[in-house]
Backbone bond lengths (Angstrom), bond angles and torsions (degrees), N, CA, C in turn:
res aa  C-N    CA-C-N  psi(-1)  N-CA   C-N-CA  omega(-1)  CA-C   N-CA-C  phi
1 M - - - 1.457 - - 1.532 109.21 -
2 P 1.332 118.93 127.50 1.471 120.86 -177.06 1.519 112.04 -65.48
3 R 1.333 116.00 144.69 1.453 121.14 178.44 1.528 108.87 -102.17
4 H 1.302 115.25 139.71 1.460 121.05 179.20 1.522 108.92 -90.47
5 A 1.322 115.84 126.28 1.456 120.18 176.54 1.528 109.24 -70.31
6 R 1.317 116.13 150.88 1.461 120.32 175.46 1.520 108.14 -91.50
7 G 1.319 115.29 110.01 1.446 120.58 -177.24 1.518 111.86 103.31
8 F 1.324 115.45 172.06 1.461 120.74 -178.68 1.519 109.11 -153.49
9 D 1.315 116.20 171.71 1.460 122.72 -177.85 1.528 108.79 -77.78
10 T 1.329 117.49 102.72 1.459 120.59 -176.43 1.538 112.07 -71.84
11 E 1.318 117.45 -27.15 1.466 119.51 176.34 1.529 110.25 -67.01
12 Q 1.311 115.63 -41.04 1.462 120.15 176.52 1.526 110.47 -65.65
13 A 1.340 116.02 -39.65 1.457 120.55 178.39 1.529 110.55 -63.56
14 W 1.328 116.55 -42.07 1.470 121.61 177.44 1.530 110.62 -56.99
15 D 1.337 115.91 -51.97 1.466 120.67 -178.19 1.523 111.22 -60.24
16 H 1.318 116.00 -42.04 1.470 121.26 -178.11 1.529 110.98 -63.80
17 L 1.335 116.83 -48.87 1.465 120.26 -176.70 1.524 111.83 -68.81
18 A 1.339 116.82 -41.29 1.463 120.03 -179.79 1.523 110.88 -64.13
19 R 1.312 116.27 -32.41 1.468 120.88 179.88 1.524 111.78 -78.17
20 R 1.329 116.15 -38.37 1.465 120.36 -175.21 1.528 113.39 -80.39
21 D 1.344 117.13 -28.70 1.462 120.09 -173.05 1.530 109.18 -135.99
22 R 1.323 116.43 100.24 1.461 120.98 -175.13 1.531 111.73 -63.68
23 R 1.334 116.75 -39.50 1.470 119.37 -179.20 1.523 111.37 -64.27
24 L 1.327 115.47 -46.93 1.462 118.93 177.80 1.523 110.01 -64.76
25 G 1.320 116.31 -39.75 1.459 121.10 -179.80 1.521 112.66 -59.15
26 T 1.325 117.18 -37.32 1.464 120.97 178.13 1.521 110.57 -62.72
27 W 1.329 116.30 -43.60 1.460 120.65 177.66 1.523 110.80 -66.26
28 M 1.322 117.38 -38.95 1.462 120.88 -179.36 1.524 110.85 -60.46
29 K 1.333 116.39 -43.11 1.466 120.03 179.17 1.528 110.73 -66.49
30 R 1.306 116.40 -33.80 1.461 120.94 179.50 1.525 111.03 -68.11
31 I 1.327 116.21 -39.82 1.471 121.78 -176.81 1.523 111.49 -82.10
32 G 1.327 116.09 -37.60 1.456 120.46 -178.57 1.520 112.47 104.29
33 Y 1.291 115.15 170.75 1.464 122.64 -175.45 1.526 111.46 -70.11
34 I 1.323 116.73 131.62 1.464 122.22 174.67 1.527 108.27 -98.97
35 A 1.311 115.96 118.03 1.470 121.67 -176.44 1.525 110.80 -75.44
36 P 1.334 117.08 165.14 1.468 120.47 176.52 1.528 111.41 -57.01
37 Q 1.325 116.36 148.10 1.458 121.66 179.13 1.533 110.07 -74.87
38 P 1.329 118.32 127.91 1.471 119.60 178.65 1.530 112.83 -62.05
39 T 1.349 116.84 -25.36 1.468 120.31 -179.23 1.528 112.65 -68.98
40 W 1.334 117.36 -14.79 1.464 119.34 179.54 1.521 111.90 -64.39
41 K 1.312 116.67 -28.50 1.466 120.41 -176.69 1.524 112.43 -102.68
42 T 1.319 116.91 2.40 1.461 120.75 -178.16 1.526 110.27 -94.39
43 S 1.326 116.32 126.13 1.460 119.94 178.59 1.529 109.81 -67.12
44 F 1.306 116.41 145.43 1.466 120.52 178.07 1.519 109.31 -150.29
45 D 1.313 115.01 164.42 1.459 121.72 -179.87 1.526 108.03 -106.56
46 P 1.332 119.45 116.48 1.463 121.43 -176.76 1.530 113.86 -55.78
47 V 1.328 117.65 -40.08 1.470 119.85 -179.06 1.522 110.25 -64.68
48 D 1.320 116.94 -47.58 1.452 121.52 178.83 1.537 110.49 -61.26
49 A 1.336 116.84 -42.18 1.464 120.90 179.93 1.524 111.41 -63.81
50 L 1.325 116.93 -40.14 1.464 120.73 179.05 1.525 111.13 -68.00
51 A 1.321 116.29 -39.86 1.471 120.19 178.20 1.525 110.22 -61.19
52 R 1.325 116.38 -42.45 1.461 120.17 179.18 1.527 111.33 -68.30
53 A 1.338 116.37 -36.48 1.464 119.91 176.97 1.528 110.15 -61.33
54 I 1.324 116.46 -40.22 1.474 120.70 177.61 1.525 110.35 -61.99
55 L 1.338 116.57 -45.75 1.462 120.79 -177.25 1.530 112.31 -67.41
56 Y 1.326 116.82 -28.71 1.463 120.78 -177.71 1.530 113.18 -83.73
57 Q 1.320 117.78 -13.01 1.464 120.35 -175.22 1.526 112.20 -59.64
58 Q 1.336 115.42 133.66 1.467 124.10 172.98 1.529 113.40 60.50
59 L 1.328 116.92 25.44 1.462 121.33 177.20 1.522 109.84 -130.73
60 S 1.319 117.37 155.66 1.457 119.88 171.57 1.527 108.28 -68.00
61 G 1.321 115.79 157.01 1.455 119.46 -179.31 1.513 112.58 -58.30
62 K 1.341 116.84 -39.55 1.464 121.19 -178.53 1.527 111.29 -66.32
63 A 1.336 116.43 -44.85 1.468 120.03 -179.37 1.522 110.55 -64.91
64 A 1.340 115.87 -42.77 1.465 119.56 -179.32 1.524 110.97 -65.08
65 A 1.329 117.02 -41.48 1.459 120.54 -179.57 1.529 110.67 -62.15
66 T 1.324 116.67 -36.59 1.460 120.66 177.90 1.527 110.91 -63.44
67 I 1.335 115.91 -44.63 1.468 120.49 -179.92 1.527 110.58 -66.01
68 V 1.327 116.87 -43.07 1.466 120.23 178.48 1.524 109.99 -59.70
69 G 1.329 116.62 -41.92 1.461 120.17 178.68 1.519 112.24 -61.63
70 R 1.326 116.90 -39.24 1.465 120.64 177.59 1.524 111.11 -65.21
71 V 1.350 116.33 -41.88 1.463 120.17 179.62 1.525 110.07 -63.76
72 E 1.334 116.55 -44.48 1.466 120.21 179.53 1.530 110.99 -60.24
73 A 1.323 116.62 -40.54 1.467 120.01 178.51 1.527 111.04 -66.47
74 A 1.339 116.00 -38.28 1.469 120.35 -177.93 1.526 112.44 -68.57
75 I 1.342 116.18 -35.87 1.474 119.42 -178.77 1.522 111.84 -92.95
76 G 1.339 116.37 -8.52 1.462 120.31 179.47 1.507 113.36 67.80
77 S 1.327 116.37 33.74 1.465 120.42 -178.17 1.527 109.71 -159.36
78 T 1.324 116.09 151.04 1.465 120.70 173.33 1.524 110.58 -95.83
79 R 1.312 116.59 7.27 1.470 122.41 -179.13 1.526 108.86 -110.07
80 L 1.327 115.90 115.01 1.463 120.91 -179.14 1.526 109.43 -92.49
81 H 1.334 116.68 108.56 1.466 123.18 -176.10 1.520 109.00 -147.43
82 H 1.337 115.57 174.85 1.466 119.06 -178.40 1.528 110.99 -62.36
83 D 1.338 117.24 -33.61 1.460 119.15 -178.58 1.522 111.58 -73.20
84 T 1.333 117.30 -42.29 1.465 119.44 -179.50 1.530 111.07 -76.65
85 L 1.323 117.38 -42.15 1.470 119.97 178.19 1.526 111.14 -66.50
86 G 1.343 115.89 -26.03 1.451 120.01 178.53 1.518 113.53 -70.06
87 S 1.332 115.80 -11.50 1.470 119.27 -178.77 1.527 112.54 -87.46
88 I 1.331 116.32 0.00 1.460 120.46 -177.51 1.530 108.91 -129.60
89 D 1.327 116.73 137.81 1.461 118.76 -178.99 1.527 110.59 -88.78
90 D 1.324 115.88 173.03 1.466 120.68 -175.75 1.520 112.23 -61.73
91 A 1.327 116.65 -38.59 1.463 120.01 -179.31 1.526 111.05 -62.65
92 A 1.322 116.01 -38.62 1.466 120.17 179.71 1.531 110.66 -69.16
93 L 1.346 116.94 -36.99 1.460 120.21 176.05 1.531 110.29 -63.59
94 R 1.324 115.58 -41.91 1.467 119.22 179.21 1.525 110.02 -63.74
95 A 1.324 117.06 -35.94 1.467 121.14 178.74 1.530 111.48 -65.64
96 C 1.332 115.68 -24.22 1.467 120.32 176.95 1.525 111.85 -79.55
97 G 1.336 115.97 -9.85 1.455 119.95 -178.66 1.509 114.10 103.02
98 V 1.346 117.27 8.00 1.460 121.65 179.66 1.535 108.76 -81.81
99 S 1.313 117.37 127.11 1.467 121.00 -178.30 1.527 111.11 -69.11
100 G 1.322 114.99 166.94 1.463 119.86 179.11 1.520 111.95 -61.85
101 N 1.326 117.37 -44.04 1.459 120.90 179.90 1.524 111.91 -63.80
102 K 1.334 116.00 -40.48 1.467 119.15 179.45 1.523 111.21 -70.05
103 T 1.317 116.98 -33.83 1.467 120.36 175.53 1.524 110.29 -61.79
104 L 1.334 116.79 -44.84 1.465 120.94 177.21 1.522 110.86 -61.66
105 A 1.334 116.70 -39.10 1.467 120.93 -179.79 1.526 110.68 -65.98
106 L 1.331 117.19 -43.23 1.463 120.56 178.42 1.524 111.40 -63.38
107 R 1.331 116.83 -38.83 1.471 120.36 178.75 1.530 110.56 -65.96
108 D 1.330 116.41 -39.28 1.465 119.96 179.24 1.525 110.56 -66.52
109 L 1.337 116.89 -42.93 1.468 120.98 177.75 1.523 110.54 -60.27
110 A 1.337 116.30 -45.92 1.463 120.44 -178.73 1.522 111.30 -62.89
111 L 1.333 116.65 -40.78 1.458 120.66 179.71 1.522 111.15 -64.65
112 R 1.322 115.83 -42.88 1.470 119.64 179.90 1.524 111.18 -67.59
113 E 1.321 116.81 -35.54 1.464 119.13 175.74 1.521 110.18 -63.61
114 Q 1.325 116.35 -43.51 1.463 121.72 -179.51 1.526 111.13 -61.15
115 R 1.338 116.21 -33.22 1.468 121.03 179.03 1.523 112.83 -84.53
116 G 1.334 116.82 -0.10 1.466 120.53 178.45 1.517 114.00 77.49
117 E 1.339 117.25 24.70 1.459 120.86 -176.92 1.536 113.43 -92.08
118 I 1.329 117.62 -10.54 1.460 121.14 179.75 1.534 108.12 -98.57
119 P 1.331 118.35 115.79 1.465 119.47 -178.51 1.521 111.94 -64.04
120 T 1.310 115.81 144.63 1.459 121.48 176.58 1.530 109.39 -78.92
121 L 1.322 115.43 171.06 1.464 120.18 178.10 1.523 110.29 -61.01
122 R 1.319 116.94 -39.49 1.470 120.56 178.39 1.528 110.85 -64.55
123 Q 1.321 116.85 -42.55 1.466 120.04 179.02 1.526 110.74 -65.45
124 M 1.335 117.18 -38.71 1.457 120.27 179.75 1.524 112.18 -62.26
125 S 1.329 116.73 -28.12 1.465 120.48 -177.22 1.529 112.37 -64.58
126 T 1.342 116.92 -18.16 1.462 120.02 179.41 1.533 111.84 -110.84
127 M 1.329 116.72 6.95 1.462 120.82 -177.38 1.522 111.58 -103.77
128 H 1.335 115.92 143.93 1.461 121.52 173.50 1.531 108.71 -71.06
129 E 1.331 115.94 156.34 1.462 120.67 -179.63 1.529 112.35 -54.14
130 D 1.328 116.29 -43.09 1.466 120.13 -178.73 1.523 111.61 -64.97
131 E 1.325 116.54 -32.52 1.465 120.17 178.07 1.528 110.70 -68.56
132 I 1.325 116.48 -38.34 1.460 120.44 178.93 1.521 109.98 -66.98
133 V 1.324 116.22 -43.16 1.467 120.16 177.31 1.528 110.16 -59.23
134 A 1.322 116.03 -47.66 1.468 120.97 -178.14 1.528 111.72 -61.83
135 A 1.338 117.06 -32.61 1.466 120.77 -178.25 1.528 111.85 -76.52
136 L 1.333 117.30 -27.77 1.464 119.65 -171.53 1.519 115.51 -104.33
137 V 1.325 118.44 -27.38 1.475 118.09 -177.21 1.532 113.99 -68.38
138 P 1.350 120.75 -19.33 1.465 117.98 174.13 1.530 113.57 -66.18
139 V 1.340 117.68 -17.77 1.460 120.67 179.01 1.529 108.95 -66.38
140 R 1.300 116.09 130.68 1.468 120.44 178.51 1.533 109.77 -57.31
141 G 1.326 116.42 132.13 1.459 120.86 177.80 1.513 114.85 84.97
142 I 1.333 117.72 -2.30 1.465 121.37 179.26 1.526 108.79 -111.83
143 G 1.314 116.73 114.32 1.457 121.43 178.59 1.511 111.38 -104.30
144 R 1.299 115.58 178.21 1.464 121.15 -178.01 1.532 111.13 -59.47
145 W 1.340 116.66 -40.89 1.466 120.15 -177.13 1.532 110.90 -59.66
146 T 1.328 117.36 -43.60 1.467 120.94 -179.81 1.521 110.86 -60.56
147 V 1.321 116.26 -41.91 1.471 119.69 179.29 1.522 110.12 -68.39
148 E 1.326 116.94 -38.61 1.469 120.08 178.25 1.525 111.25 -61.42
149 M 1.339 117.48 -38.49 1.463 119.85 177.41 1.528 110.64 -63.83
150 M 1.326 117.28 -38.28 1.463 120.62 176.23 1.524 110.43 -64.17
151 L 1.321 116.04 -43.48 1.470 120.72 179.81 1.525 111.03 -61.09
152 M 1.334 116.26 -40.13 1.459 120.49 -175.39 1.526 112.67 -80.18
153 F 1.343 116.30 -50.42 1.457 120.37 -170.16 1.519 114.17 -92.83
154 R 1.323 117.94 -24.72 1.463 120.58 179.91 1.525 112.36 -101.80
155 L 1.329 115.43 -47.63 1.462 119.40 -175.88 1.527 112.55 -90.07
156 G 1.320 117.56 -15.89 1.461 120.31 176.49 1.513 114.41 65.95
157 R 1.320 116.36 34.70 1.465 118.67 177.07 1.542 108.79 -72.16
158 P 1.327 118.34 134.30 1.468 120.66 -170.56 1.518 116.47 -79.88
159 D 1.328 118.14 -17.52 1.466 118.77 -168.07 1.524 112.85 -125.43
160 V 1.333 116.58 52.53 1.463 121.96 -179.77 1.529 108.59 -114.37
161 L 1.321 117.43 127.19 1.460 121.97 178.48 1.528 108.66 -124.25
162 P 1.338 118.27 106.75 1.471 121.03 -179.56 1.535 110.51 -77.39
163 I 1.304 116.19 88.28 1.466 121.67 -170.76 1.526 113.64 -69.51
164 D 1.336 118.10 -15.47 1.462 120.79 178.69 1.525 112.45 -91.61
165 D 1.327 117.30 -6.53 1.456 121.16 -176.85 1.529 109.56 -74.10
166 L 1.332 116.36 126.42 1.464 120.75 -176.77 1.525 112.34 -64.82
167 G 1.329 116.96 -35.91 1.451 119.90 178.99 1.513 112.33 -65.17
168 V 1.318 116.57 -41.98 1.463 121.16 178.57 1.531 110.11 -64.77
169 R 1.317 115.71 -42.40 1.470 119.43 179.01 1.525 111.38 -66.09
170 K 1.338 116.84 -39.89 1.462 120.84 177.81 1.528 110.82 -64.20
171 G 1.323 116.82 -41.54 1.460 120.22 177.00 1.516 112.26 -60.97
172 A 1.329 115.83 -41.96 1.470 119.93 178.00 1.517 110.96 -64.15
173 Q 1.322 116.17 -34.31 1.471 119.87 177.29 1.527 110.34 -62.26
174 F 1.327 117.25 -43.80 1.465 120.77 178.55 1.525 111.42 -64.86
175 V 1.342 116.31 -43.94 1.464 120.21 -178.12 1.523 110.99 -58.59
176 D 1.323 115.89 -45.42 1.465 120.43 -175.40 1.527 113.46 -94.73
177 R 1.346 116.79 3.80 1.466 122.39 177.09 1.530 111.23 54.44
178 L 1.314 114.49 51.42 1.460 121.17 -178.18 1.521 110.33 -92.49
179 D 1.319 116.60 155.91 1.466 121.46 177.84 1.524 111.72 -74.17
180 A 1.328 116.08 -25.49 1.464 121.40 -179.57 1.521 109.17 -142.46
181 M 1.339 115.09 162.39 1.463 118.81 178.06 1.525 110.24 -63.10
182 P 1.333 118.56 141.59 1.463 119.58 175.61 1.519 110.65 -66.48
183 T 1.315 117.22 149.28 1.453 120.68 175.42 1.525 108.60 -68.53
184 P 1.325 118.04 159.79 1.464 118.95 175.82 1.527 112.73 -53.64
185 K 1.328 116.97 -39.01 1.460 119.94 179.68 1.522 111.25 -63.94
186 K 1.328 116.95 -44.37 1.462 120.82 178.74 1.524 111.18 -65.25
187 L 1.341 116.49 -38.41 1.459 120.19 178.64 1.522 111.01 -65.90
188 L 1.329 116.27 -37.37 1.467 120.12 176.74 1.525 110.45 -59.70
189 E 1.328 115.79 -44.35 1.469 120.65 178.56 1.529 110.46 -65.50
190 R 1.324 116.08 -43.33 1.467 120.71 -179.65 1.518 110.58 -62.98
191 G 1.313 116.09 -35.47 1.450 121.08 -176.64 1.514 114.77 -70.18
192 E 1.329 117.49 -13.86 1.462 119.73 177.67 1.525 110.68 -56.68
193 K 1.320 116.37 -31.54 1.459 121.47 -178.13 1.523 111.94 -70.07
194 W 1.328 117.00 -22.06 1.464 121.00 -174.98 1.527 113.72 -93.55
195 G 1.329 117.50 -10.02 1.454 119.52 179.21 1.523 110.22 -65.19
196 P 1.324 118.66 149.64 1.476 128.50 2.97 1.529 113.86 -93.82
197 Y 1.349 116.34 31.06 1.469 119.49 -179.28 1.525 111.07 -125.56
198 R 1.310 116.70 46.47 1.456 119.70 -178.34 1.537 112.37 -68.63
199 T 1.313 116.72 -26.57 1.460 119.74 175.20 1.525 110.49 -60.91
200 Y 1.317 116.45 -45.48 1.464 121.20 -179.47 1.528 110.73 -67.83
201 A 1.321 116.60 -38.11 1.461 120.20 175.96 1.527 110.46 -61.04
202 A 1.343 116.79 -42.49 1.464 120.92 -179.88 1.526 110.98 -62.67
203 Q 1.333 116.74 -37.23 1.460 119.20 178.32 1.526 110.71 -61.14
204 Y 1.320 116.75 -37.83 1.462 119.72 177.16 1.522 111.64 -73.37
205 L 1.313 117.49 -36.80 1.463 119.69 179.50 1.529 110.46 -62.39
206 W 1.345 117.88 -38.10 1.467 120.69 175.11 1.524 110.59 -62.45
207 R 1.328 116.64 -44.94 1.469 120.33 -179.93 1.527 110.36 -64.18
208 I 1.325 116.42 -39.30 1.463 120.83 179.58 1.520 110.47 -64.46
209 A 1.338 116.57 -41.53 1.471 120.58 177.97 1.528 110.38 -62.62
210 D 1.331 117.20 -41.48 1.468 121.14 177.26 1.523 110.90 -65.92
211 F 1.318 116.02 -40.95 1.460 121.63 -177.91 1.524 110.83 -63.24
212 G 1.330 115.80 -35.04 1.452 119.85 -177.71 1.510 114.24 -87.94
213 S 1.364 116.56 -2.94 1.466 119.74 -179.42 1.517 110.23 -83.08
214 D 1.303 116.23 167.96 1.463 121.39 -179.51 1.527 111.89 -67.99
215 T 1.351 116.04 -33.02 1.461 119.44 -174.72 1.520 111.72 -80.16
216 N 1.324 116.76 -31.09 1.472 121.81 -178.49 1.532 111.64 57.62
217 V 1.351 116.32 28.34 1.461 121.90 178.61 1.519 108.31 -110.77
218 P 1.343 118.96 127.72 1.455 121.10 -179.02 1.519 112.03 -56.89
219 T 1.318 116.31 137.67 1.458 121.67 178.62 1.522 109.81 -87.86
220 K 1.334 116.38 131.44 1.465 119.81 177.77 1.511 109.06 -74.26
221 R 1.318 116.35 128.90 1.467 121.86 -179.07 1.527 110.84 -96.32
222 S 1.321 115.40 156.53 1.452 119.87 176.25 1.524 109.74 -57.97
223 Q 1.328 116.53 132.51 1.453 123.52 174.45 1.519 113.48 68.14
224 D 1.352 117.22 20.28 1.463 120.23 172.50 1.511 109.28 -56.35
């Protein structure tokens, strides 16, 4: 079974996208070269990463980090898993600032891990992107977008386009000078031109959306 490398040749991706899409290429030259993500080579634990993604949902980074720190102190570990999370009851999680819905999501993740339903990093290396999505979205509180961020920023898969992401859609609107953001379906069709480096295209679309905003400050993405 073929193994998927973590990361890809960004110089090759640059040349491919600039050649295939003149409009995107113009923006790419304006923004500059985006180097490989350092997280592509950093080992991580999928269960722990998913647990943290759940805790970070709908919160500012500072608020979420505070809650994560409280949970780590309560369980006596920096590793969020069924064994460590099992050492704390729901009331104690709520005391840490974890909402009821997030508590249910963490319990579901832990249960699925215990049953062997969450693929390990080694198992993911031989799985197609769609297989990873299919394995993880049944977890309560984990949607396709969260898995796509893991695929892009942690696993370094080269051809992932998060078509529901507002930043990516806004960037595409700027590139094509549209009156409104393209629908996810239209963006999916538009993205055919960027394969097999849609991940790299998405990184530029985020930068383009930031560049065209009033603040002109880069937006921190999940799992950066």
